[in-house]
C-alpha positions in Angstrom: 20.7 32.2 2.7 21.7 28.9 0.9 19.0 27.1 -1.1 17.5 24.0 0.5 18.9 20.7 -0.6 17.1 19.2 -3.6 15.6 15.7 -3.5 14.5 13.8 -6.5 11.7 11.3 -5.8 10.8 8.9 -8.6 8.5 5.9 -9.2 6.8 4.0 -11.9 3.1 4.8 -11.8 0.9 7.4 -10.2 2.2 8.9 -6.9 -1.1 10.5 -6.2 -2.7 7.0 -5.9 0.0 5.7 -3.5 -0.5 6.5 0.2 3.1 5.5 0.9 4.5 7.8 -1.7 2.3 10.7 -0.5 3.4 10.2 3.1 7.1 10.3 2.1 6.6 13.3 -0.2 4.8 15.2 2.6 7.5 14.3 5.1 10.2 15.6 2.7 8.3 18.8 2.1 7.9 19.3 5.9 11.7 19.2 6.2 11.9 22.3 3.9 13.6 20.4 1.1 13.3 21.2 -2.6 11.4 18.1 -3.7 11.3 17.2 -7.4 9.0 14.4 -8.5 9.5 12.2 -11.5 6.8 9.7 -12.4 5.9 7.4 -15.3 2.3 7.6 -16.4 -0.5 10.1 -15.8 -1.3 11.5 -12.4 -5.0 11.4 -11.6 -4.9 13.9 -8.7 -2.0 16.4 -9.3 -3.9 18.8 -7.0 -2.8 16.8 -3.9 0.8 17.6 -4.7 0.2 21.4 -4.5 2.5 22.8 -1.8 4.2 19.4 -1.4 6.6 19.2 -4.4 8.5 22.0 -6.0 8.2 20.5 -9.4 6.7 17.3 -10.9 7.2 15.7 -14.3 5.2 12.7 -15.5 6.7 10.8 -18.5 4.2 9.1 -20.8 3.3 5.5 -20.1 5.6 3.5 -22.4 4.2 1.3 -25.1 4.8 -2.5 -25.1 5.0 -5.1 -22.4 7.7 -7.0 -20.5 11.3 -6.1 -21.0 10.6 -3.6 -23.8 8.2 -1.7 -21.5 10.6 -1.6 -18.6 13.5 -0.6 -20.8 11.5 2.4 -22.1 10.4 3.4 -18.6 14.0 3.2 -17.5 15.1 5.4 -20.4 12.4 8.0 -19.6 13.3 8.2 -15.9 17.0 8.3 -16.6 16.7 11.2 -19.1 14.7 13.2 -16.5 16.9 12.3 -13.5 20.2 12.9 -15.2 19.0 16.4 -16.1 18.2 17.1 -12.4 21.1 17.6 -10.1 20.2 16.7 -6.5 21.7 16.0 -3.1 19.5 13.0 -2.7 17.7 10.6 -5.1 14.9 8.4 -3.7 13.9 5.4 -5.9 10.4 4.5 -4.7 10.5 1.1 -6.4 12.9 -1.2 -8.1 11.9 -0.2 -11.6 13.4 3.3 -11.2 16.4 2.3 -9.1 18.9 1.8 -12.0 18.0 5.3 -13.5 18.4 7.0 -10.1 21.6 5.2 -9.3 23.0 6.5 -12.6 21.8 10.1 -11.8 23.2 9.9 -8.2 26.6 8.8 -9.5 26.6 11.5 -12.2 25.8 14.3 -9.8 27.4 13.1 -6.6 24.1 12.7 -4.8 23.1 10.2 -2.2 20.8 7.3 -3.1 17.8 5.8 -1.2 16.0 2.7 -2.4 12.5 1.9 -1.1 11.9 -1.8 -1.7 8.1 -1.9 -1.4 7.9 -5.5 -2.3 10.0 -8.7 -2.6 10.5 -7.9 -6.2 12.1 -11.2 -7.2 8.9 -13.0 -5.9 6.1 -10.8 -7.3 2.8 -12.1 -8.7 4.2 -11.6 -12.2 7.0 -14.0 -11.5 4.8 -16.9 -10.3 5.7 -19.9 -12.4 8.2 -17.8 -14.4 11.6 -18.4 -12.9 13.3 -16.4 -15.7 11.3 -13.3 -14.7 12.2 -13.8 -11.0 15.9 -14.3 -12.0 15.9 -11.1 -14.1 14.5 -8.9 -11.2 16.9 -10.6 -8.8 19.8 -9.7 -11.0 18.7 -6.1 -11.4 18.1 -5.6 -7.7 21.4 -7.4 -6.8 23.3 -5.1 -9.1 22.0 -1.8 -7.8 20.9 -2.3 -4.2 24.5 -2.2 -3.0 24.9 1.2 -4.5 22.2 2.7 -2.2 23.3 4.7 0.8 20.1 3.6 2.6 17.5 0.9 1.8 13.9 1.0 3.1 11.3 -1.7 3.0 7.8 -2.5 4.2 8.1 -5.3 6.8 10.5 -7.1 9.0 10.6 -10.4 7.2 11.3 -8.8 3.8 14.0 -6.7 5.5 15.6 -10.0 6.7 15.3 -11.6 3.3 16.9 -8.6 1.5 19.8 -8.5 4.0 20.5 -12.2 3.5 20.0 -12.4 -0.2 22.3 -9.4 -1.1 24.6 -9.3 2.0 23.7 -5.8 2.8 23.0 -4.1 6.1 19.4 -4.8 7.3 17.1 -2.3 5.5 15.2 0.2 7.6 11.5 -0.9 8.0 8.9 1.7 7.3 5.5 0.1 7.6 2.7 0.9 5.2 0.6 2.4 8.0 -1.2 5.8 8.4 -1.0 7.8 11.6 -3.3 6.7 14.5 -6.6 8.4 15.1 -6.2 11.8 16.8 -6.9 11.8 20.5 -8.7 15.1 20.0 -11.7 13.3 18.6 -10.7 12.9 14.9 -10.9 9.2 14.9 -12.3 6.4 17.0 -16.1 6.1 17.5 -17.0 9.6 16.4 -14.9 9.3 13.2 -16.4 5.9 12.5 -20.0 7.2 12.8 -19.2 10.1 10.5 -17.5 7.7 8.0 -20.5 5.3 8.2 -22.8 8.1 7.0 -20.4 9.1 4.2 -19.9 5.5 3.0 -23.6 4.8 2.9 -24.5 8.0 1.2 -21.7 7.7 -1.4 -22.7 4.1 -2.3 -26.4 4.3 -1.6 -26.4 1.5 0.9 -29.6 0.6 2.6 -29.7 0.8 6.4 -31.0 -2.7 6.9 -28.8 -3.9 9.8 -26.5 -6.0 7.6 -22.8 -6.0 8.5 -20.8 -4.0 5.9 -17.6 -5.9 4.9 -15.2 -3.7 2.9 -12.4 -4.6 0.6 -10.3 -1.7 -0.7 -7.3 -2.1 -2.9 -6.1 -3.8 -6.1 -8.5 -6.2 -7.8 -6.0 -8.8 -8.6 -5.3 -12.5 -8.0 -3.9 -13.4 -4.6 -6.2 -11.1 -2.7 -8.9 -13.7 -1.7 -11.6 -11.9 -3.6 -13.4 -14.8 -5.3 -13.6 -16.7 -2.0 -14.8 -13.5 -0.3 -17.6 -13.0 -2.8 -18.7 -16.6 -2.5 -18.6 -16.4 1.3 -20.7 -13.3 1.3 -23.3 -15.2 -0.9 -23.4 -17.9 1.9 -23.9 -15.4 4.8 -27.1 -13.4 4.3 -26.2 -11.0 7.2 -23.4 -9.3 5.3 -23.2 -6.7 2.6 -19.9 -6.7 0.6 -18.4 -3.5 -0.7 -15.4 -3.7 -3.0 -13.5 -0.5 -3.9 -10.6 -0.6 -6.3 -9.4 -1.3 -9.8 -7.6 -4.1 -11.6 -7.9 -7.0 -13.9 -10.5 -8.9 -11.8 -13.2 -6.1 -12.1 -15.3 -8.0 -14.7 -15.0 -11.3 -12.9 -16.0 -9.8 -9.6 -19.0 -8.0 -11.2 -20.1 -11.4 -12.6 -19.5 -13.3 -9.4 -21.2 -10.6 -7.3 -24.3 -10.2 -9.5 -26.4 -12.9 -7.7 -26.0 -11.0 -4.4 -28.1 -8.2 -5.7 -27.9 -5.1 -3.5 -25.7 -7.1 -1.0 -22.8 -6.5 -3.3 -21.3 -3.1 -4.4 -18.3 -2.8 -6.7 -17.0 0.8 -6.8 -14.1 2.3 -8.8 -10.7 3.4 -7.4 -10.9 6.2 -4.8 -7.7 8.2 -4.1 -6.0 7.6 -0.7 -7.1 10.8 0.9 -10.7 10.5 -0.1 -10.8 6.7 0.7 -9.8 7.5 4.3 -13.1 9.3 4.7 -15.0 6.2 3.6 -13.2 3.4 5.4 -14.6 4.1 8.9 -18.1 3.3 7.7 -17.4 -0.4 7.3 -18.1 -2.9 10.1 -15.3 -5.3 8.9 -12.3 -4.8 6.6 -11.1 -7.7 4.4 -7.4 -8.4 4.0 -7.3 -11.9 2.6 -3.9 -12.2 1.0 -3.2 -15.6 -0.6 0.4 -16.9 -0.4 0.8 -17.3 -4.1 4.3 -15.9 -4.0 6.9 -15.3 -1.3 6.3 -11.6 -1.7 2.6 -12.1 -0.9 3.3 -14.5 1.9 5.5 -12.0 3.7 3.4 -9.0 2.9 2.0 -6.5 5.4 -0.6 -4.6 3.3 -1.4 -1.0 3.6 -5.1 -1.9 3.7 -4.7 -3.8 7.0 -3.5 -0.7 8.7 -6.0 1.6 7.0 -8.8 -0.4 8.5 -7.2 -0.3 12.0 -6.6 3.5 11.7 -10.3 3.9 10.9 -11.3 1.8 13.9 -12.5 -1.1 11.7 -11.8 -4.7 12.8 -10.6 -7.2 10.2 -11.0 -10.5 8.6 -7.6 -11.5 7.4 -5.2 -14.2 6.3 -3.1 -16.3 8.8 0.1 -15.3 7.1 3.1 -14.5 9.4 3.2 -10.7 9.3 -0.5 -10.3 9.1 -1.2 -12.8 11.9 1.1 -10.9 14.2 -1.1 -7.8 13.9 -4.5 -9.5 14.0 -3.7 -11.6 17.0 -3.5 -8.4 19.0 -7.2 -8.9 19.2 -8.5 -6.9 16.3 -10.4 -9.5 14.2 -10.6 -13.0 12.9 -8.3 -15.1 10.6 -9.5 -17.3 7.7 -7.9 -19.3 4.9 -8.3 -16.8 2.0 -8.7 -19.6 -0.6 -11.5 -21.4 1.2 -15.0 -19.9 0.9 -16.3 -22.1 3.7 -13.6 -20.9 6.1 -14.2 -17.2 5.1 -17.9 -17.7 5.5 -17.4 -19.2 9.0 -15.3 -16.2 9.9 -17.9 -13.8 8.6 -20.5 -15.6 10.8 -18.3 -14.9 13.8 -18.2 -11.3 12.9 -22.0 -11.0 12.8 -21.8 -10.8 16.6 -21.8 -7.1 17.5 -20.2 -7.7 20.8 -17.2 -9.4 19.2 -16.9 -6.6 16.6 -17.1 -3.9 19.3 -14.3 -5.7 21.3 -12.1 -6.0 18.2 -12.7 -2.4 17.3 -11.8 -1.2 20.8 -8.3 -2.6 20.3 -7.5 -1.2 16.9 -5.7 2.0 18.0 -3.5 0.0 20.4 -2.7 -2.6 17.7 -1.8 0.1 15.1 0.5 2.0 17.4 3.8 0.1 16.8 3.4 0.4 13.1 1.9 3.9 12.7 3.3 6.7 10.6 3.8 9.0 13.5 6.7 6.7 14.4 7.6 5.9 10.8 7.8 9.6 9.9 10.6 10.1 12.5 12.5 7.1 11.2 12.2 8.4 7.7 13.3 11.9 8.6 16.3 10.5 10.4 17.4 8.5 7.4 17.0 11.5 5.1 18.7 14.0 7.3 21.5 11.6 8.1 22.3 11.3 4.4 22.1 15.1 3.8 24.5 15.7 6.7 
């Protein structure tokens, strides 16, 4: 019996902290493929890869910053990939695309590029046109070599097709599967999650509305305005779960709220899914600081909906399209007064119940049960 085709999956960073990477790795494994994972940097939860990948190598996090850092990361991935013959190479971000393109050419494998962001318009390029131009040049050089291009939203797919004159990329939304109709999800799941969230964080049961933010603690996520808005609305308790450079600033800003503010470290995706249902409202207040952020369709938005949690979110094009399905309230993410006004609307339990009742339906067009089939078709089509 012939050996199953080998797939090399690579990314910069920790795949065990990326729900998108984990979903794709699990889908590849379910196809019976020999999956080899190449990562740069330590993996915090290698146990979640057990039975999913047939081999995993994590290169050390390179020293330095800027071009020197990315050059060293590219060299590390290239050395590993070129030593690993495969039928298919999946670059899970732009940073590993040149290395996997070289390996695919060397070994005659097919190449998939997952454009998770609009890389030429990331936060790091704001006000730095030379950085944007550099990433645009890298992407422009290699995206045309890919046999298939994936991305995270429709507007980014359109931009990539237009900018590089390629076929429109296949859209795979950053969304989990919907709640199970057998009872794993919906109200029962939310009640169980509420207990877990409150026990894990030691939250008092005082009737306050729990507003949850989960994700990166970085500029452009509306976090300072959210903390200030929570200060103005006594009926809410704000819980922030994540990691990033704003940690110390948020701890300082949130201190005056006392026990109405909790800042909790990063929680891996699988464990986080057990906590999210305990929130009364999920915050997705992306600021349009860059074109990538303006067109974003964040994972956290769908994670809240999958947990039956309504949202307070930004009126950005892709996000608005989801929220206007009746699952929450929109607010200017840079305006604490606007965010506070939205939070006051969300204090109404009848409004929250109505929003929560529509979350499964709103999630359905984006959910991974559909995306998994699309992803499988792309992979199997390339493997012939």
